N, CA, C, O and the ligand as a Tripos MOL2 file, in Angstrom:
@<TRIPOS>MOLECULE
protein
  309   307    78     0     0
PROTEIN
NO_CHARGES

@<TRIPOS>ATOM
      1 N        -153.2850  -46.3050  173.1920 N.3       1 MET1
      2 CA       -153.1950  -46.3420  174.6520 C.3       1 MET1
      3 C        -151.8030  -46.7530  175.0800 C.2       1 MET1
      4 O        -151.0180  -47.2460  174.2700 O.2       1 MET1
      5 N        -151.4950  -46.5520  176.3440 N.am      2 VAL2
      6 CA       -150.1520  -46.7580  176.8480 C.3       2 VAL2
      7 C        -150.0830  -48.0740  177.6090 C.2       2 VAL2
      8 O        -150.8540  -48.3090  178.5400 O.2       2 VAL2
      9 N        -149.1630  -48.9170  177.2060 N.am      3 LEU3
     10 CA       -148.9120  -50.1550  177.9440 C.3       3 LEU3
     11 C        -147.4180  -50.2210  178.2240 C.2       3 LEU3
     12 O        -146.6070  -50.1890  177.2990 O.2       3 LEU3
     13 N        -147.0660  -50.3100  179.4650 N.am      4 GLY4
     14 CA       -145.6420  -50.2820  179.7870 C.3       4 GLY4
     15 C        -145.0610  -48.9400  179.3860 C.2       4 GLY4
     16 O        -145.5970  -47.8940  179.7520 O.2       4 GLY4
     17 N        -143.9800  -48.9630  178.6440 N.am      5 GLN5
     18 CA       -143.3480  -47.7170  178.2110 C.3       5 GLN5
     19 C        -143.6450  -47.4480  176.7460 C.2       5 GLN5
     20 O        -142.9430  -46.6680  176.1030 O.2       5 GLN5
     21 N        -144.6760  -48.0840  176.2140 N.am      6 THR6
     22 CA       -144.9490  -48.0050  174.7850 C.3       6 THR6
     23 C        -146.3450  -47.4610  174.5530 C.2       6 THR6
     24 O        -147.2850  -47.7960  175.2740 O.2       6 THR6
     25 N        -146.4690  -46.6200  173.5410 N.am      7 VAL7
     26 CA       -147.7830  -46.1420  173.1250 C.3       7 VAL7
     27 C        -148.2840  -47.0660  172.0190 C.2       7 VAL7
     28 O        -147.6300  -47.2230  170.9890 O.2       7 VAL7
     29 N        -149.4380  -47.6720  172.2370 N.am      8 HIS8
     30 CA       -150.0250  -48.5590  171.2300 C.3       8 HIS8
     31 C        -151.0840  -47.7960  170.4580 C.2       8 HIS8
     32 O        -151.9970  -47.2150  171.0450 O.2       8 HIS8
     33 N        -150.9580  -47.8000  169.1430 N.am      9 LEU9
     34 CA       -151.8780  -47.0510  168.3030 C.3       9 LEU9
     35 C        -152.9250  -47.9900  167.7450 C.2       9 LEU9
     36 O        -152.6060  -49.0580  167.2240 O.2       9 LEU9
     37 N        -154.1850  -47.5800  167.8590 N.am     10 SER10
     38 CA       -155.2330  -48.3460  167.1820 C.3      10 SER10
     39 C        -155.9420  -47.4190  166.2210 C.2      10 SER10
     40 O        -156.3940  -46.3410  166.6080 O.2      10 SER10
     41 N        -156.0400  -47.8310  164.9760 N.am     11 GLY11
     42 CA       -156.7390  -47.0420  163.9660 C.3      11 GLY11
     43 C        -155.9560  -45.8460  163.4720 C.2      11 GLY11
     44 O        -156.5300  -44.9430  162.8630 O.2      11 GLY11
     45 N        -154.6460  -45.8220  163.7220 N.am     12 ALA12
     46 CA       -153.8450  -44.7110  163.2210 C.3      12 ALA12
     47 C        -152.4430  -45.2180  162.9100 C.2      12 ALA12
     48 O        -151.9670  -46.1820  163.5090 O.2      12 ALA12
     49 N        -151.8040  -44.5610  161.9780 N.am     13 THR13
     50 CA       -150.4160  -44.9120  161.6850 C.3      13 THR13
     51 C        -149.4980  -44.0990  162.5880 C.2      13 THR13
     52 O        -149.8990  -43.0900  163.1690 O.2      13 THR13
     53 N        -148.2700  -44.5580  162.6910 N.am     14 ARG14
     54 CA       -147.2470  -43.8450  163.4350 C.3      14 ARG14
     55 C        -147.0990  -42.4090  162.9090 C.2      14 ARG14
     56 O        -146.9070  -41.4690  163.6810 O.2      14 ARG14
     57 N        -147.1940  -42.2610  161.5770 N.am     15 GLU15
     58 CA       -147.0320  -40.9310  160.9740 C.3      15 GLU15
     59 C        -148.1770  -40.0080  161.3890 C.2      15 GLU15
     60 O        -147.9600  -38.8420  161.7210 O.2      15 GLU15
     61 N        -149.4040  -40.5480  161.3640 N.am     16 GLU16
     62 CA       -150.5580  -39.7340  161.7740 C.3      16 GLU16
     63 C        -150.4180  -39.3090  163.2360 C.2      16 GLU16
     64 O        -150.7090  -38.1690  163.6000 O.2      16 GLU16
     65 N        -149.9680  -40.2490  164.0590 N.am     17 PHE17
     66 CA       -149.8030  -39.9650  165.4840 C.3      17 PHE17
     67 C        -148.7720  -38.8520  165.6940 C.2      17 PHE17
     68 O        -149.0360  -37.8750  166.3950 O.2      17 PHE17
     69 N        -147.6040  -39.0090  165.0830 N.am     18 LEU18
     70 CA       -146.5190  -38.0520  165.3220 C.3      18 LEU18
     71 C        -146.8130  -36.6860  164.7060 C.2      18 LEU18
     72 O        -146.2040  -35.6890  165.0950 O.2      18 LEU18
     73 N        -147.7520  -36.6300  163.7360 N.am     19 ALA19
     74 CA       -148.1170  -35.3530  163.1200 C.3      19 ALA19
     75 C        -149.0840  -34.5650  163.9960 C.2      19 ALA19
     76 O        -149.4150  -33.4250  163.6710 O.2      19 ALA19
     77 N        -149.5370  -35.1450  165.0920 N.am     20 ASP20
     78 CA       -150.5350  -34.5020  165.9490 C.3      20 ASP20
     79 C        -149.9220  -34.2380  167.3210 C.2      20 ASP20
     80 O        -150.0020  -35.0860  168.2100 O.2      20 ASP20
     81 N        -149.3080  -33.0610  167.4980 N.am     21 PRO21
     82 CA       -148.5760  -32.8010  168.7470 C.3      21 PRO21
     83 C        -149.4450  -32.8520  169.9960 C.2      21 PRO21
     84 O        -148.9660  -33.2030  171.0740 O.2      21 PRO21
     85 N        -150.7240  -32.5020  169.8520 N.am     22 GLU22
     86 CA       -151.5950  -32.5460  171.0270 C.3      22 GLU22
     87 C        -151.8010  -33.9980  171.4720 C.2      22 GLU22
     88 O        -151.8300  -34.2970  172.6660 O.2      22 GLU22
     89 N        -151.9410  -34.8830  170.4960 N.am     23 TRP23
     90 CA       -152.1140  -36.3020  170.7990 C.3      23 TRP23
     91 C        -150.8400  -36.8600  171.4350 C.2      23 TRP23
     92 O        -150.9020  -37.5970  172.4190 O.2      23 TRP23
     93 N        -149.6890  -36.5040  170.8700 N.am     24 VAL24
     94 CA       -148.4210  -36.9820  171.4240 C.3      24 VAL24
     95 C        -148.2720  -36.4970  172.8680 C.2      24 VAL24
     96 O        -147.8740  -37.2600  173.7480 O.2      24 VAL24
     97 N        -148.5980  -35.2100  173.1030 N.am     25 ALA25
     98 CA       -148.4970  -34.6540  174.4560 C.3      25 ALA25
     99 C        -149.4420  -35.3840  175.4070 C.2      25 ALA25
    100 O        -149.1000  -35.6330  176.5630 O.2      25 ALA25
    101 N        -150.6220  -35.7210  174.9180 N.am     26 HIS26
    102 CA       -151.6090  -36.4640  175.7060 C.3      26 HIS26
    103 C        -151.0240  -37.8190  176.1360 C.2      26 HIS26
    104 O        -151.1090  -38.2030  177.3020 O.2      26 HIS26
    105 N        -150.4400  -38.5210  175.1840 N.am     27 GLU27
    106 CA       -149.8850  -39.8390  175.5150 C.3      27 GLU27
    107 C        -148.6520  -39.7110  176.4120 C.2      27 GLU27
    108 O        -148.3710  -40.6020  177.2130 O.2      27 GLU27
    109 N        -147.9210  -38.6050  176.2780 N.am     28 GLU28
    110 CA       -146.7700  -38.3980  177.1560 C.3      28 GLU28
    111 C        -147.2140  -38.2630  178.6130 C.2      28 GLU28
    112 O        -146.5240  -38.7210  179.5240 O.2      28 GLU28
    113 N        -148.3710  -37.6320  178.8260 N.am     29 VAL29
    114 CA       -148.9040  -37.5510  180.1910 C.3      29 VAL29
    115 C        -149.1880  -38.9630  180.7110 C.2      29 VAL29
    116 O        -148.8800  -39.2820  181.8600 O.2      29 VAL29
    117 N        -149.7780  -39.8030  179.8580 N.am     30 HIS30
    118 CA       -150.0500  -41.1790  180.2870 C.3      30 HIS30
    119 C        -148.7450  -41.9250  180.5840 C.2      30 HIS30
    120 O        -148.6820  -42.7070  181.5320 O.2      30 HIS30
    121 N        -147.7190  -41.6910  179.7890 N.am     31 LEU31
    122 CA       -146.4400  -42.3620  180.0530 C.3      31 LEU31
    123 C        -145.8850  -41.9480  181.4190 C.2      31 LEU31
    124 O        -145.3280  -42.7650  182.1510 O.2      31 LEU31
    125 N        -146.0490  -40.6540  181.7480 N.am     32 ARG32
    126 CA       -145.6060  -40.1930  183.0700 C.3      32 ARG32
    127 C        -146.4390  -40.8520  184.1740 C.2      32 ARG32
    128 O        -145.8990  -41.2570  185.2030 O.2      32 ARG32
    129 N        -147.7540  -40.9570  183.9590 N.am     33 GLN33
    130 CA       -148.6230  -41.6150  184.9450 C.3      33 GLN33
    131 C        -148.1730  -43.0590  185.1620 C.2      33 GLN33
    132 O        -148.1410  -43.5450  186.2930 O.2      33 GLN33
    133 N        -147.8290  -43.7360  184.0730 N.am     34 VAL34
    134 CA       -147.3690  -45.1250  184.1780 C.3      34 VAL34
    135 C        -146.0500  -45.1810  184.9490 C.2      34 VAL34
    136 O        -145.8550  -46.0630  185.7850 O.2      34 VAL34
    137 N        -145.1450  -44.2390  184.6700 N.am     35 ARG35
    138 CA       -143.8700  -44.2070  185.3840 C.3      35 ARG35
    139 C        -144.0900  -44.0010  186.8830 C.2      35 ARG35
    140 O        -143.4280  -44.6280  187.7100 O.2      35 ARG35
    141 N        -145.0320  -43.1130  187.2210 N.am     36 GLU36
    142 CA       -145.2600  -42.7850  188.6280 C.3      36 GLU36
    143 C        -145.9430  -43.9210  189.3770 C.2      36 GLU36
    144 O        -145.6190  -44.1870  190.5340 O.2      36 GLU36
    145 N        -146.8860  -44.5910  188.7240 N.am     37 LEU37
    146 CA       -147.7090  -45.5930  189.4150 C.3      37 LEU37
    147 C        -147.2240  -47.0130  189.1890 C.2      37 LEU37
    148 O        -147.5020  -47.9020  189.9940 O.2      37 LEU37
    149 N        -146.5010  -47.2330  188.1020 N.am     38 GLY38
    150 CA       -146.2000  -48.5910  187.6780 C.3      38 GLY38
    151 C        -147.3190  -49.0740  186.7750 C.2      38 GLY38
    152 O        -148.4670  -48.6510  186.9150 O.2      38 GLY38
    153 N        -146.9860  -49.9560  185.8530 N.am     39 THR39
    154 CA       -147.9410  -50.3600  184.8190 C.3      39 THR39
    155 C        -149.1820  -51.0080  185.4240 C.2      39 THR39
    156 O        -150.3030  -50.6690  185.0460 O.2      39 THR39
    157 N        -148.9920  -51.9390  186.3630 N.am     40 VAL40
    158 CA       -150.1320  -52.6990  186.8850 C.3      40 VAL40
    159 C        -151.0700  -51.7850  187.6570 C.2      40 VAL40
    160 O        -152.2870  -51.8330  187.4810 O.2      40 VAL40
    161 N        -150.4780  -50.9350  188.5300 N.am     41 ARG41
    162 CA       -151.3140  -50.0170  189.3050 C.3      41 ARG41
    163 C        -152.0300  -49.0270  188.4010 C.2      41 ARG41
    164 O        -153.2100  -48.7370  188.5980 O.2      41 ARG41
    165 N        -151.3100  -48.5070  187.4030 N.am     42 PHE42
    166 CA       -151.9400  -47.5670  186.4720 C.3      42 PHE42
    167 C        -153.1330  -48.2210  185.7850 C.2      42 PHE42
    168 O        -154.2260  -47.6560  185.7600 O.2      42 PHE42
    169 N        -152.9220  -49.4150  185.2280 N.am     43 LEU43
    170 CA       -154.0010  -50.0750  184.4930 C.3      43 LEU43
    171 C        -155.1860  -50.3710  185.4080 C.2      43 LEU43
    172 O        -156.3400  -50.1870  185.0210 O.2      43 LEU43
    173 N        -154.8930  -50.8270  186.6130 N.am     44 TRP44
    174 CA       -155.9580  -51.1290  187.5590 C.3      44 TRP44
    175 C        -156.7410  -49.8680  187.9080 C.2      44 TRP44
    176 O        -157.9700  -49.8570  187.8270 O.2      44 TRP44
    177 N        -156.0340  -48.8050  188.2970 N.am     45 LEU45
    178 CA       -156.7120  -47.5710  188.6850 C.3      45 LEU45
    179 C        -157.4460  -46.9510  187.5000 C.2      45 LEU45
    180 O        -158.5200  -46.3710  187.6580 O.2      45 LEU45
    181 N        -156.8520  -47.0810  186.3040 N.am     46 TYR46
    182 CA       -157.4870  -46.5540  185.0990 C.3      46 TYR46
    183 C        -158.8210  -47.2560  184.8620 C.2      46 TYR46
    184 O        -159.8270  -46.6130  184.5610 O.2      46 TYR46
    185 N        -158.8180  -48.5830  185.0030 N.am     47 LEU47
    186 CA       -160.0620  -49.3440  184.7960 C.3      47 LEU47
    187 C        -161.0920  -49.0030  185.8680 C.2      47 LEU47
    188 O        -162.2790  -48.8660  185.5730 O.2      47 LEU47
    189 N        -160.6350  -48.8670  187.1140 N.am     48 VAL48
    190 CA       -161.5470  -48.5220  188.2040 C.3      48 VAL48
    191 C        -162.1730  -47.1590  187.9430 C.2      48 VAL48
    192 O        -163.3820  -46.9830  188.0880 O.2      48 VAL48
    193 N        -161.3380  -46.1960  187.5560 N.am     49 GLU49
    194 CA       -161.8450  -44.8520  187.2550 C.3      49 GLU49
    195 C        -162.8510  -44.8900  186.1000 C.2      49 GLU49
    196 O        -163.9070  -44.2600  186.1660 O.2      49 GLU49
    197 N        -162.5170  -45.6280  185.0530 N.am     50 SER50
    198 CA       -163.4060  -45.6910  183.8930 C.3      50 SER50
    199 C        -164.7410  -46.3130  184.2600 C.2      50 SER50
    200 O        -165.7920  -45.8670  183.8000 O.2      50 SER50
    201 N        -164.6930  -47.3570  185.0990 N.am     51 ALA51
    202 CA       -165.9350  -48.0150  185.5090 C.3      51 ALA51
    203 C        -166.7570  -47.0840  186.3960 C.2      51 ALA51
    204 O        -167.9870  -47.1010  186.3580 O.2      51 ALA51
    205 N        -166.0630  -46.2710  187.1980 N.am     52 ARG52
    206 CA       -166.7340  -45.4280  188.1820 C.3      52 ARG52
    207 C        -167.3230  -44.1770  187.5340 C.2      52 ARG52
    208 O        -168.4820  -43.8420  187.7830 O.2      52 ARG52
    209 N        -166.5520  -43.4900  186.7180 N.am     53 VAL53
    210 CA       -167.0020  -42.1860  186.2120 C.3      53 VAL53
    211 C        -167.0440  -42.1240  184.6910 C.2      53 VAL53
    212 O        -167.4620  -41.1110  184.1310 O.2      53 VAL53
    213 N        -166.6150  -43.1970  184.0060 N.am     54 GLY54
    214 CA       -166.6140  -43.1850  182.5470 C.3      54 GLY54
    215 C        -165.2930  -42.6850  181.9890 C.2      54 GLY54
    216 O        -164.4720  -42.1070  182.7010 O.2      54 GLY54
    217 N        -165.1100  -42.9240  180.7000 N.am     55 TYR55
    218 CA       -163.8360  -42.5800  180.0520 C.3      55 TYR55
    219 C        -163.5330  -41.0920  180.1660 C.2      55 TYR55
    220 O        -162.4220  -40.7040  180.5270 O.2      55 TYR55
    221 N        -164.5310  -40.2570  179.8570 N.am     56 TYR56
    222 CA       -164.2450  -38.8310  179.7160 C.3      56 TYR56
    223 C        -163.8560  -38.1920  181.0540 C.2      56 TYR56
    224 O        -162.9780  -37.3310  181.1060 O.2      56 TYR56
    225 N        -164.5180  -38.6220  182.1310 N.am     57 GLN57
    226 CA       -164.2470  -38.0390  183.4480 C.3      57 GLN57
    227 C        -163.1320  -38.7750  184.1910 C.2      57 GLN57
    228 O        -162.7170  -38.3500  185.2690 O.2      57 GLN57
    229 N        -162.6600  -39.8520  183.6280 N.am     58 ASN58
    230 CA       -161.5230  -40.5840  184.1980 C.3      58 ASN58
    231 C        -160.3980  -39.5910  184.5140 C.2      58 ASN58
    232 O        -159.9650  -38.8430  183.6380 O.2      58 ASN58
    233 N        -159.9250  -39.5860  185.7660 N.am     59 LYS59
    234 CA       -158.9650  -38.5420  186.1710 C.3      59 LYS59
    235 C        -157.6670  -38.6130  185.3720 C.2      59 LYS59
    236 O        -156.9890  -37.6020  185.1890 O.2      59 LYS59
    237 N        -157.3260  -39.8030  184.9010 N.am     60 PHE60
    238 CA       -156.1090  -39.9200  184.0970 C.3      60 PHE60
    239 C        -156.3020  -39.2650  182.7310 C.2      60 PHE60
    240 O        -155.3820  -38.6590  182.1820 O.2      60 PHE60
    241 N        -157.5200  -39.4000  182.1910 N.am     61 GLU61
    242 CA       -157.8330  -38.7390  180.9150 C.3      61 GLU61
    243 C        -157.9460  -37.2280  181.0980 C.2      61 GLU61
    244 O        -157.4880  -36.4620  180.2500 O.2      61 GLU61
    245 N        -158.5560  -36.7980  182.2060 N.am     62 VAL62
    246 CA       -158.6750  -35.3650  182.4740 C.3      62 VAL62
    247 C        -157.2840  -34.7530  182.5510 C.2      62 VAL62
    248 O        -157.0210  -33.7080  181.9560 O.2      62 VAL62
    249 N        -156.3940  -35.4160  183.2920 N.am     63 GLU63
    250 CA       -155.0380  -34.9020  183.4380 C.3      63 GLU63
    251 C        -154.3200  -34.8780  182.0840 C.2      63 GLU63
    252 O        -153.6080  -33.9220  181.7760 O.2      63 GLU63
    253 N        -154.5070  -35.9270  181.2780 N.am     64 ALA64
    254 CA       -153.8440  -35.9920  179.9740 C.3      64 ALA64
    255 C        -154.3760  -34.9130  179.0370 C.2      64 ALA64
    256 O        -153.6060  -34.2880  178.3070 O.2      64 ALA64
    257 N        -155.6950  -34.6900  179.0540 N.am     65 ARG65
    258 CA       -156.2720  -33.6450  178.2030 C.3      65 ARG65
    259 C        -155.7630  -32.2760  178.6080 C.2      65 ARG65
    260 O        -155.4120  -31.4580  177.7580 O.2      65 ARG65
    261 N        -155.7220  -32.0260  179.9320 N.am     66 GLU66
    262 CA       -155.2660  -30.7190  180.3960 C.3      66 GLU66
    263 C        -153.7890  -30.5270  180.0860 C.2      66 GLU66
    264 O        -153.3690  -29.4420  179.6830 O.2      66 GLU66
    265 N        -152.9990  -31.5910  180.2750 N.am     67 GLY67
    266 CA       -151.5700  -31.5030  179.9700 C.3      67 GLY67
    267 C        -151.3370  -31.2030  178.4940 C.2      67 GLY67
    268 O        -150.4830  -30.3880  178.1470 O.2      67 GLY67
    269 N        -152.0980  -31.8650  177.6290 N.am     68 ALA68
    270 CA       -151.9500  -31.6590  176.1880 C.3      68 ALA68
    271 C        -152.3770  -30.2410  175.8070 C.2      68 ALA68
    272 O        -151.7380  -29.5980  174.9740 O.2      68 ALA68
    273 N        -153.4550  -29.7610  176.4170 N.am     69 ARG69
    274 CA       -153.9300  -28.4080  176.1120 C.3      69 ARG69
    275 C        -152.8890  -27.3640  176.5370 C.2      69 ARG69
    276 O        -152.5990  -26.4240  175.7970 O.2      69 ARG69
    277 N        -152.3300  -27.5480  177.7490 N.am     70 ARG70
    278 CA       -151.2960  -26.6190  178.2110 C.3      70 ARG70
    279 C        -150.0980  -26.6470  177.2730 C.2      70 ARG70
    280 O        -149.5120  -25.6050  176.9770 O.2      70 ARG70
    281 N        -149.7290  -27.8510  176.7990 N.am     71 PHE71
    282 CA       -148.5890  -27.9780  175.8990 C.3      71 PHE71
    283 C        -148.8380  -27.2030  174.6130 C.2      71 PHE71
    284 O        -147.9550  -26.4900  174.1360 O.2      71 PHE71
    285 N        -150.0430  -27.3410  174.0450 N.am     72 ILE72
    286 CA       -150.3740  -26.6670  172.7970 C.3      72 ILE72
    287 C        -150.4180  -25.1590  173.0000 C.2      72 ILE72
    288 O        -149.9260  -24.4010  172.1640 O.2      72 ILE72
    289 N        -151.0030  -24.7270  174.1040 N.am     73 GLU73
    290 CA       -151.0630  -23.2830  174.3720 C.3      73 GLU73
    291 C        -149.6670  -22.7150  174.5780 C.2      73 GLU73
    292 O        -149.3800  -21.5970  174.1500 O.2      73 GLU73
    293 N        -148.8030  -23.4750  175.2280 N.am     74 GLY74
    294 CA       -147.4260  -23.0250  175.4320 C.3      74 GLY74
    295 C        -146.6720  -22.8650  174.1250 C.2      74 GLY74
    296 O        -145.8170  -21.9890  173.9930 O.2      74 GLY74
    297 N        -146.9990  -23.7310  173.1400 N.am     75 ARG75
    298 CA       -146.3300  -23.6290  171.8480 C.3      75 ARG75
    299 C        -146.7650  -22.4040  171.0830 C.2      75 ARG75
    300 O        -145.9800  -21.8190  170.3360 O.2      75 ARG75
    301 N        -148.0450  -22.0010  171.2700 N.am     76 ARG76
    302 CA       -148.5590  -20.8680  170.5040 C.3      76 ARG76
    303 C        -148.0000  -19.5470  171.0290 C.2      76 ARG76
    304 O        -147.7530  -18.6240  170.2530 O.2      76 ARG76
    305 N        -147.8050  -19.4570  172.3260 N.am     77 SER77
    306 CA       -147.4250  -18.1720  172.9080 C.3      77 SER77
    307 C        -145.9260  -17.9720  172.8590 C.2      77 SER77
    308 O        -145.4250  -16.9410  173.3070 O.2      77 SER77
    309 ZN       -155.8140  -40.6840  177.1190 Zn       78 ZN78
@<TRIPOS>BOND
     1     1     2 1
     2     2     3 1
     3     3     4 2
     4     3     5 am
     5     5     6 1
     6     6     7 1
     7     7     8 2
     8     7     9 am
     9     9    10 1
    10    10    11 1
    11    11    12 2
    12    11    13 am
    13    13    14 1
    14    14    15 1
    15    15    16 2
    16    15    17 am
    17    17    18 1
    18    18    19 1
    19    19    20 2
    20    19    21 am
    21    21    22 1
    22    22    23 1
    23    23    24 2
    24    23    25 am
    25    25    26 1
    26    26    27 1
    27    27    28 2
    28    27    29 am
    29    29    30 1
    30    30    31 1
    31    31    32 2
    32    31    33 am
    33    33    34 1
    34    34    35 1
    35    35    36 2
    36    35    37 am
    37    37    38 1
    38    38    39 1
    39    39    40 2
    40    39    41 am
    41    41    42 1
    42    42    43 1
    43    43    44 2
    44    43    45 am
    45    45    46 1
    46    46    47 1
    47    47    48 2
    48    47    49 am
    49    49    50 1
    50    50    51 1
    51    51    52 2
    52    51    53 am
    53    53    54 1
    54    54    55 1
    55    55    56 2
    56    55    57 am
    57    57    58 1
    58    58    59 1
    59    59    60 2
    60    59    61 am
    61    61    62 1
    62    62    63 1
    63    63    64 2
    64    63    65 am
    65    65    66 1
    66    66    67 1
    67    67    68 2
    68    67    69 am
    69    69    70 1
    70    70    71 1
    71    71    72 2
    72    71    73 am
    73    73    74 1
    74    74    75 1
    75    75    76 2
    76    75    77 am
    77    77    78 1
    78    78    79 1
    79    79    80 2
    80    79    81 am
    81    81    82 1
    82    82    83 1
    83    83    84 2
    84    83    85 am
    85    85    86 1
    86    86    87 1
    87    87    88 2
    88    87    89 am
    89    89    90 1
    90    90    91 1
    91    91    92 2
    92    91    93 am
    93    93    94 1
    94    94    95 1
    95    95    96 2
    96    95    97 am
    97    97    98 1
    98    98    99 1
    99    99   100 2
   100    99   101 am
   101   101   102 1
   102   102   103 1
   103   103   104 2
   104   103   105 am
   105   105   106 1
   106   106   107 1
   107   107   108 2
   108   107   109 am
   109   109   110 1
   110   110   111 1
   111   111   112 2
   112   111   113 am
   113   113   114 1
   114   114   115 1
   115   115   116 2
   116   115   117 am
   117   117   118 1
   118   118   119 1
   119   119   120 2
   120   119   121 am
   121   121   122 1
   122   122   123 1
   123   123   124 2
   124   123   125 am
   125   125   126 1
   126   126   127 1
   127   127   128 2
   128   127   129 am
   129   129   130 1
   130   130   131 1
   131   131   132 2
   132   131   133 am
   133   133   134 1
   134   134   135 1
   135   135   136 2
   136   135   137 am
   137   137   138 1
   138   138   139 1
   139   139   140 2
   140   139   141 am
   141   141   142 1
   142   142   143 1
   143   143   144 2
   144   143   145 am
   145   145   146 1
   146   146   147 1
   147   147   148 2
   148   147   149 am
   149   149   150 1
   150   150   151 1
   151   151   152 2
   152   151   153 am
   153   153   154 1
   154   154   155 1
   155   155   156 2
   156   155   157 am
   157   157   158 1
   158   158   159 1
   159   159   160 2
   160   159   161 am
   161   161   162 1
   162   162   163 1
   163   163   164 2
   164   163   165 am
   165   165   166 1
   166   166   167 1
   167   167   168 2
   168   167   169 am
   169   169   170 1
   170   170   171 1
   171   171   172 2
   172   171   173 am
   173   173   174 1
   174   174   175 1
   175   175   176 2
   176   175   177 am
   177   177   178 1
   178   178   179 1
   179   179   180 2
   180   179   181 am
   181   181   182 1
   182   182   183 1
   183   183   184 2
   184   183   185 am
   185   185   186 1
   186   186   187 1
   187   187   188 2
   188   187   189 am
   189   189   190 1
   190   190   191 1
   191   191   192 2
   192   191   193 am
   193   193   194 1
   194   194   195 1
   195   195   196 2
   196   195   197 am
   197   197   198 1
   198   198   199 1
   199   199   200 2
   200   199   201 am
   201   201   202 1
   202   202   203 1
   203   203   204 2
   204   203   205 am
   205   205   206 1
   206   206   207 1
   207   207   208 2
   208   207   209 am
   209   209   210 1
   210   210   211 1
   211   211   212 2
   212   211   213 am
   213   213   214 1
   214   214   215 1
   215   215   216 2
   216   215   217 am
   217   217   218 1
   218   218   219 1
   219   219   220 2
   220   219   221 am
   221   221   222 1
   222   222   223 1
   223   223   224 2
   224   223   225 am
   225   225   226 1
   226   226   227 1
   227   227   228 2
   228   227   229 am
   229   229   230 1
   230   230   231 1
   231   231   232 2
   232   231   233 am
   233   233   234 1
   234   234   235 1
   235   235   236 2
   236   235   237 am
   237   237   238 1
   238   238   239 1
   239   239   240 2
   240   239   241 am
   241   241   242 1
   242   242   243 1
   243   243   244 2
   244   243   245 am
   245   245   246 1
   246   246   247 1
   247   247   248 2
   248   247   249 am
   249   249   250 1
   250   250   251 1
   251   251   252 2
   252   251   253 am
   253   253   254 1
   254   254   255 1
   255   255   256 2
   256   255   257 am
   257   257   258 1
   258   258   259 1
   259   259   260 2
   260   259   261 am
   261   261   262 1
   262   262   263 1
   263   263   264 2
   264   263   265 am
   265   265   266 1
   266   266   267 1
   267   267   268 2
   268   267   269 am
   269   269   270 1
   270   270   271 1
   271   271   272 2
   272   271   273 am
   273   273   274 1
   274   274   275 1
   275   275   276 2
   276   275   277 am
   277   277   278 1
   278   278   279 1
   279   279   280 2
   280   279   281 am
   281   281   282 1
   282   282   283 1
   283   283   284 2
   284   283   285 am
   285   285   286 1
   286   286   287 1
   287   287   288 2
   288   287   289 am
   289   289   290 1
   290   290   291 1
   291   291   292 2
   292   291   293 am
   293   293   294 1
   294   294   295 1
   295   295   296 2
   296   295   297 am
   297   297   298 1
   298   298   299 1
   299   299   300 2
   300   299   301 am
   301   301   302 1
   302   302   303 1
   303   303   304 2
   304   303   305 am
   305   305   306 1
   306   306   307 1
   307   307   308 2
@<TRIPOS>SUBSTRUCTURE
     1 MET1         2 RESIDUE 1 A MET
     2 VAL2         6 RESIDUE 1 A VAL
     3 LEU3        10 RESIDUE 1 A LEU
     4 GLY4        14 RESIDUE 1 A GLY
     5 GLN5        18 RESIDUE 1 A GLN
     6 THR6        22 RESIDUE 1 A THR
     7 VAL7        26 RESIDUE 1 A VAL
     8 HIS8        30 RESIDUE 1 A HIS
     9 LEU9        34 RESIDUE 1 A LEU
    10 SER10       38 RESIDUE 1 A SER
    11 GLY11       42 RESIDUE 1 A GLY
    12 ALA12       46 RESIDUE 1 A ALA
    13 THR13       50 RESIDUE 1 A THR
    14 ARG14       54 RESIDUE 1 A ARG
    15 GLU15       58 RESIDUE 1 A GLU
    16 GLU16       62 RESIDUE 1 A GLU
    17 PHE17       66 RESIDUE 1 A PHE
    18 LEU18       70 RESIDUE 1 A LEU
    19 ALA19       74 RESIDUE 1 A ALA
    20 ASP20       78 RESIDUE 1 A ASP
    21 PRO21       82 RESIDUE 1 A PRO
    22 GLU22       86 RESIDUE 1 A GLU
    23 TRP23       90 RESIDUE 1 A TRP
    24 VAL24       94 RESIDUE 1 A VAL
    25 ALA25       98 RESIDUE 1 A ALA
    26 HIS26      102 RESIDUE 1 A HIS
    27 GLU27      106 RESIDUE 1 A GLU
    28 GLU28      110 RESIDUE 1 A GLU
    29 VAL29      114 RESIDUE 1 A VAL
    30 HIS30      118 RESIDUE 1 A HIS
    31 LEU31      122 RESIDUE 1 A LEU
    32 ARG32      126 RESIDUE 1 A ARG
    33 GLN33      130 RESIDUE 1 A GLN
    34 VAL34      134 RESIDUE 1 A VAL
    35 ARG35      138 RESIDUE 1 A ARG
    36 GLU36      142 RESIDUE 1 A GLU
    37 LEU37      146 RESIDUE 1 A LEU
    38 GLY38      150 RESIDUE 1 A GLY
    39 THR39      154 RESIDUE 1 A THR
    40 VAL40      158 RESIDUE 1 A VAL
    41 ARG41      162 RESIDUE 1 A ARG
    42 PHE42      166 RESIDUE 1 A PHE
    43 LEU43      170 RESIDUE 1 A LEU
    44 TRP44      174 RESIDUE 1 A TRP
    45 LEU45      178 RESIDUE 1 A LEU
    46 TYR46      182 RESIDUE 1 A TYR
    47 LEU47      186 RESIDUE 1 A LEU
    48 VAL48      190 RESIDUE 1 A VAL
    49 GLU49      194 RESIDUE 1 A GLU
    50 SER50      198 RESIDUE 1 A SER
    51 ALA51      202 RESIDUE 1 A ALA
    52 ARG52      206 RESIDUE 1 A ARG
    53 VAL53      210 RESIDUE 1 A VAL
    54 GLY54      214 RESIDUE 1 A GLY
    55 TYR55      218 RESIDUE 1 A TYR
    56 TYR56      222 RESIDUE 1 A TYR
    57 GLN57      226 RESIDUE 1 A GLN
    58 ASN58      230 RESIDUE 1 A ASN
    59 LYS59      234 RESIDUE 1 A LYS
    60 PHE60      238 RESIDUE 1 A PHE
    61 GLU61      242 RESIDUE 1 A GLU
    62 VAL62      246 RESIDUE 1 A VAL
    63 GLU63      250 RESIDUE 1 A GLU
    64 ALA64      254 RESIDUE 1 A ALA
    65 ARG65      258 RESIDUE 1 A ARG
    66 GLU66      262 RESIDUE 1 A GLU
    67 GLY67      266 RESIDUE 1 A GLY
    68 ALA68      270 RESIDUE 1 A ALA
    69 ARG69      274 RESIDUE 1 A ARG
    70 ARG70      278 RESIDUE 1 A ARG
    71 PHE71      282 RESIDUE 1 A PHE
    72 ILE72      286 RESIDUE 1 A ILE
    73 GLU73      290 RESIDUE 1 A GLU
    74 GLY74      294 RESIDUE 1 A GLY
    75 ARG75      298 RESIDUE 1 A ARG
    76 ARG76      302 RESIDUE 1 A ARG
    77 SER77      306 RESIDUE 1 A SER
    78 ZN78       309 GROUP 0 **** ****
């Protein structure tokens, strides 16, 4: 997960993370969200969204998944 300007990995090594471009692209979307909202606002809104609609429907996760998918599709074409 993203805290400040850093991606924190749980249950994975840096090498595993960097070998997965879709995952990296996903976290890059979160880094942009943090830049746009600020860390405190992002974390607060993220928690509110998660409590309201759950992790999967959380709009920040939806945006990150879509951003990562577009990135991967762009690489293939
Ligand atoms: Zn995410």
